[in-house]
KEKE-3310 file (N, C-alpha, C; in steps of 0.2 Angstrom, whole numbers, plus 5000, padded with zeros to 4 digits):
npx = (5407:5415:5411:5423:5431:5427:5430:5436:5446:5447:5443:5449:5462:5463:5461:5472:5483:5480:5481:5495:5502:5496:5501:5515:5516:5511:5520:5532:5532:5535:5539:5541:5540:5528:5533:5544:5536:5531:5541:5550:5561:5566:5568:5556:5539:5533:5529:5530:5518:5509:5509:5502:5489:5486:5484:5474:5464:5463:5459:5447:5440:5439:5432:5420:5416:5414:5402:5394:5396:5401:5397:5402:5415:5426:5422:5434:5434:5426:5433:5439:5450:5451:5448:5459:5469:5465:5467:5481:5485:5482:5493:5501:5506:5498:5500:5490:5487:5490:5502:5497:5483:5481:5484:5475:5463:5466:5465:5452:5446:5451:5445:5432:5434:5438:5427:5419:5426:5423:5410:5404:5398:5410:5411:5403:5400:5406:5404:5417:5422:5424:5440:5457:5466:5461:5460:5451:5433:5425:5426:5427:5421:5431:5442:5444:5447:5459:5466:5467:5475:5487:5490:5492:5503:5513:5514:5519:5532:5537:5536:5545:5557:5557:5558:5570:5579:5576:5581:5588:5582:5575:5561:5558:5569)
npy = (5606:5591:5574:5567:5574:5570:5557:5542:5529:5514:5519:5532:5528:5522:5533:5541:5533:5533:5547:5549:5541:5546:5559:5557:5551:5562:5572:5568:5574:5587:5603:5599:5601:5599:5592:5585:5577:5568:5560:5545:5537:5525:5507:5504:5507:5517:5534:5549:5558:5549:5539:5545:5547:5534:5529:5537:5533:5520:5521:5528:5518:5508:5515:5517:5503:5500:5508:5503:5490:5475:5478:5490:5488:5484:5470:5459:5449:5454:5465:5476:5479:5493:5497:5491:5499:5512:5509:5507:5520:5526:5526:5536:5553:5562:5572:5583:5584:5590:5590:5597:5597:5583:5580:5588:5581:5569:5573:5577:5564:5558:5565:5560:5547:5548:5552:5541:5532:5537:5534:5522:5505:5495:5482:5477:5466:5463:5455:5450:5456:5446:5441:5437:5440:5440:5430:5428:5428:5437:5453:5463:5480:5485:5478:5482:5495:5494:5489:5500:5508:5500:5500:5513:5516:5507:5512:5525:5522:5517:5530:5537:5531:5534:5548:5550:5545:5554:5567:5566:5569:5564:5557:5549:5546)
npz = (5640:5635:5634:5635:5644:5657:5659:5667:5674:5665:5652:5653:5653:5640:5632:5635:5631:5617:5614:5617:5608:5596:5597:5595:5582:5574:5579:5573:5561:5562:5556:5543:5525:5512:5502:5508:5516:5508:5503:5501:5511:5515:5512:5511:5505:5512:5517:5527:5526:5520:5530:5540:5533:5531:5545:5549:5540:5544:5558:5556:5549:5559:5569:5563:5562:5576:5578:5567:5565:5556:5543:5540:5536:5522:5512:5509:5499:5489:5485:5472:5459:5458:5471:5478:5472:5477:5491:5491:5487:5499:5507:5502:5501:5491:5476:5476:5489:5506:5519:5531:5528:5529:5542:5549:5545:5552:5565:5566:5565:5576:5586:5585:5588:5601:5607:5606:5613:5626:5627:5622:5624:5630:5630:5620:5607:5590:5575:5565:5548:5533:5530:5525:5535:5548:5562:5571:5575:5579:5588:5603:5607:5615:5612:5598:5601:5607:5597:5588:5596:5596:5582:5579:5588:5582:5569:5573:5577:5564:5558:5565:5561:5547:5547:5554:5544:5534:5538:5549:5561:5577:5585:5596:5603)
capx = (5412:5414:5411:5430:5434:5425:5431:5440:5447:5449:5442:5454:5469:5463:5462:5479:5487:5479:5484:5502:5504:5495:5506:5522:5515:5511:5526:5537:5531:5536:5544:5542:5537:5524:5537:5547:5531:5529:5547:5552:5568:5569:5567:5548:5535:5530:5531:5526:5511:5505:5507:5496:5483:5484:5482:5468:5459:5462:5455:5440:5436:5437:5427:5414:5415:5411:5396:5390:5397:5405:5395:5406:5422:5425:5423:5440:5433:5423:5436:5440:5457:5451:5448:5466:5473:5463:5471:5488:5486:5481:5500:5505:5504:5497:5501:5485:5486:5495:5503:5492:5477:5480:5484:5468:5458:5467:5463:5445:5444:5453:5440:5426:5436:5438:5420:5417:5430:5420:5403:5402:5399:5416:5410:5398:5404:5404:5406:5422:5421:5428:5447:5462:5471:5457:5460:5445:5427:5422:5429:5423:5423:5437:5448:5445:5451:5466:5469:5468:5481:5493:5491:5495:5510:5517:5516:5523:5539:5539:5537:5552:5563:5557:5560:5577:5582:5575:5585:5592:5578:5572:5555:5557:5575)
capy = (5601:5585:5568:5564:5577:5567:5550:5539:5522:5511:5523:5537:5524:5521:5540:5543:5529:5535:5553:5548:5538:5551:5564:5555:5551:5569:5576:5566:5578:5594:5607:5597:5603:5594:5587:5580:5572:5563:5557:5539:5537:5518:5502:5503:5512:5522:5541:5552:5560:5543:5535:5548:5545:5527:5528:5541:5529:5514:5523:5530:5512:5504:5518:5515:5497:5501:5510:5500:5483:5472:5481:5496:5486:5481:5463:5457:5445:5458:5471:5477:5482:5500:5497:5490:5505:5517:5507:5509:5528:5528:5526:5541:5560:5563:5579:5587:5584:5593:5588:5601:5594:5576:5580:5591:5576:5564:5576:5576:5557:5556:5568:5556:5541:5549:5552:5534:5529:5539:5533:5516:5499:5492:5474:5475:5462:5463:5450:5453:5454:5440:5443:5432:5442:5439:5424:5428:5429:5443:5458:5468:5487:5486:5475:5487:5501:5492:5488:5506:5510:5496:5502:5520:5515:5503:5517:5530:5519:5518:5537:5539:5528:5537:5554:5550:5543:5560:5572:5564:5571:5559:5559:5545:5543)
capz = (5642:5631:5638:5636:5649:5663:5659:5672:5674:5659:5647:5653:5651:5633:5629:5637:5626:5610:5614:5617:5601:5591:5597:5593:5575:5571:5581:5569:5555:5563:5552:5536:5519:5509:5498:5512:5519:5502:5502:5504:5514:5517:5506:5511:5501:5516:5518:5533:5525:5519:5536:5543:5530:5533:5552:5549:5537:5548:5564:5554:5548:5565:5573:5560:5564:5582:5577:5562:5564:5550:5537:5539:5534:5516:5511:5505:5493:5484:5483:5465:5457:5460:5478:5480:5470:5482:5497:5489:5488:5506:5510:5499:5501:5484:5474:5478:5496:5510:5526:5535:5527:5532:5550:5551:5545:5557:5571:5566:5566:5583:5591:5585:5591:5608:5610:5606:5619:5632:5628:5619:5628:5628:5630:5615:5602:5583:5570:5560:5541:5531:5527:5527:5541:5554:5564:5576:5571:5582:5593:5607:5606:5619:5607:5593:5603:5608:5590:5586:5600:5593:5575:5580:5591:5577:5564:5575:5576:5557:5556:5568:5557:5541:5549:5555:5537:5530:5540:5556:5567:5580:5589:5602:5606)
cpx = (5410:5414:5418:5433:5432:5427:5437:5441:5450:5449:5447:5461:5469:5464:5469:5484:5486:5482:5492:5505:5502:5500:5513:5521:5515:5517:5532:5537:5533:5541:5545:5538:5532:5528:5541:5542:5529:5535:5548:5559:5570:5567:5559:5545:5532:5533:5527:5519:5507:5504:5502:5489:5481:5481:5475:5462:5457:5458:5448:5436:5434:5432:5420:5412:5412:5404:5391:5391:5401:5403:5399:5413:5421:5426:5428:5439:5429:5427:5439:5448:5457:5451:5455:5470:5471:5467:5478:5489:5485:5488:5504:5502:5503:5498:5496:5483:5492:5496:5498:5485:5476:5480:5478:5463:5459:5465:5455:5442:5446:5448:5434:5428:5436:5431:5417:5420:5426:5413:5401:5402:5405:5416:5406:5403:5401:5407:5411:5420:5425:5434:5452:5466:5467:5457:5454:5439:5423:5427:5425:5425:5430:5443:5449:5449:5458:5470:5471:5475:5487:5495:5495:5502:5515:5519:5519:5530:5541:5540:5544:5558:5563:5560:5568:5581:5581:5580:5589:5588:5575:5566:5555:5563:5581)
cpy = (5595:5579:5565:5568:5575:5560:5548:5532:5520:5515:5529:5534:5524:5528:5542:5539:5532:5542:5553:5546:5543:5557:5562:5554:5558:5573:5574:5570:5585:5597:5604:5600:5597:5589:5583:5575:5567:5559:5550:5539:5530:5514:5502:5508:5518:5529:5544:5554:5554:5539:5538:5547:5538:5526:5532:5536:5522:5516:5525:5523:5508:5508:5517:5508:5496:5503:5506:5492:5481:5476:5487:5495:5483:5473:5462:5454:5449:5464:5471:5479:5490:5501:5496:5496:5511:5515:5509:5516:5530:5529:5531:5548:5562:5571:5584:5588:5587:5590:5591:5598:5587:5576:5583:5585:5570:5567:5576:5569:5555:5559:5563:5549:5542:5549:5545:5530:5531:5537:5526:5510:5495:5485:5472:5471:5463:5458:5453:5452:5449:5443:5439:5434:5442:5432:5423:5429:5435:5447:5462:5475:5488:5484:5479:5493:5500:5491:5495:5509:5507:5499:5509:5520:5512:5508:5523:5528:5519:5525:5539:5537:5532:5544:5555:5549:5550:5565:5572:5566:5565:5561:5555:5542:5547)
cpz = (5638:5636:5639:5642:5656:5664:5664:5670:5667:5653:5647:5651:5643:5629:5630:5632:5619:5609:5613:5610:5595:5591:5594:5585:5572:5573:5576:5562:5556:5559:5545:5531:5517:5505:5502:5515:5514:5501:5505:5505:5515:5511:5506:5507:5505:5516:5524:5532:5524:5525:5540:5540:5531:5540:5552:5546:5541:5555:5562:5553:5554:5569:5570:5562:5571:5582:5573:5562:5558:5544:5535:5536:5527:5516:5507:5499:5488:5482:5476:5465:5459:5468:5481:5478:5475:5489:5496:5490:5495:5510:5507:5500:5494:5482:5476:5485:5500:5517:5531:5535:5530:5539:5552:5551:5550:5564:5572:5568:5573:5588:5591:5589:5599:5611:5610:5612:5626:5633:5626:5625:5626:5628:5624:5610:5595:5579:5565:5553:5539:5528:5529:5533:5547:5556:5569:5572:5574:5587:5597:5605:5609:5615:5601:5595:5604:5602:5587:5589:5597:5586:5575:5583:5585:5572:5566:5575:5569:5555:5559:5563:5550:5542:5550:5548:5533:5532:5547:5562:5570:5585:5596:5604:5605)
residu = (UNK:UNK:UNK:UNK:UNK:UNK:UNK:UNK:UNK:UNK:UNK:UNK:UNK:UNK:UNK:UNK:UNK:UNK:UNK:UNK:UNK:UNK:UNK:UNK:UNK:UNK:UNK:UNK:UNK:UNK:UNK:UNK:UNK:UNK:UNK:UNK:UNK:UNK:UNK:UNK:UNK:UNK:UNK:UNK:UNK:UNK:UNK:UNK:UNK:UNK:UNK:UNK:UNK:UNK:UNK:UNK:UNK:UNK:UNK:UNK:UNK:UNK:UNK:UNK:UNK:UNK:UNK:UNK:UNK:UNK:UNK:UNK:UNK:UNK:UNK:UNK:UNK:UNK:UNK:UNK:UNK:UNK:UNK:UNK:UNK:UNK:UNK:UNK:UNK:UNK:UNK:UNK:UNK:UNK:UNK:UNK:UNK:UNK:UNK:UNK:UNK:UNK:UNK:UNK:UNK:UNK:UNK:UNK:UNK:UNK:UNK:UNK:UNK:UNK:UNK:UNK:UNK:UNK:UNK:UNK:UNK:UNK:UNK:UNK:UNK:UNK:UNK:UNK:UNK:UNK:UNK:UNK:UNK:UNK:UNK:UNK:UNK:UNK:UNK:UNK:UNK:UNK:UNK:UNK:UNK:UNK:UNK:UNK:UNK:UNK:UNK:UNK:UNK:UNK:UNK:UNK:UNK:UNK:UNK:UNK:UNK:UNK:UNK:UNK:UNK:UNK:UNK:UNK:UNK:UNK:UNK:UNK:UNK)
# end
């Protein structure tokens, strides 16, 4: 039995919200080929495979932050052109990647996050790394997990729009 099977209260609520939004994000890709998952269907640069890669990288980064603190996150001021290129590729399903592969990676990251939800001190505080998009100086583990839920939900909505533009299929409506 894993620790997530016995979770109750706030932790169970966090796990339920994560599961719900993760489901919608991956459900949006049902039945697609790798080429369809690479396709841009809106004015945005986003594609479905890239969205899953991005959410995976984001969740992995924040889970690392919960465990390691700010040192787990890149220092924006020290990022190189190569770092920015790598981040740009995070939003694309590259030719050597498959939709099944990025979903499997997402599921592995999700399992790790779920274990953290079940076990970490939700009140523990970590100093945020320096970046222009942070207006706070620190976040609790609870706040980080709520941020992961919000990111996943937001990108699930993006995915639904991209899928509907691709072939008319809807996931959430």
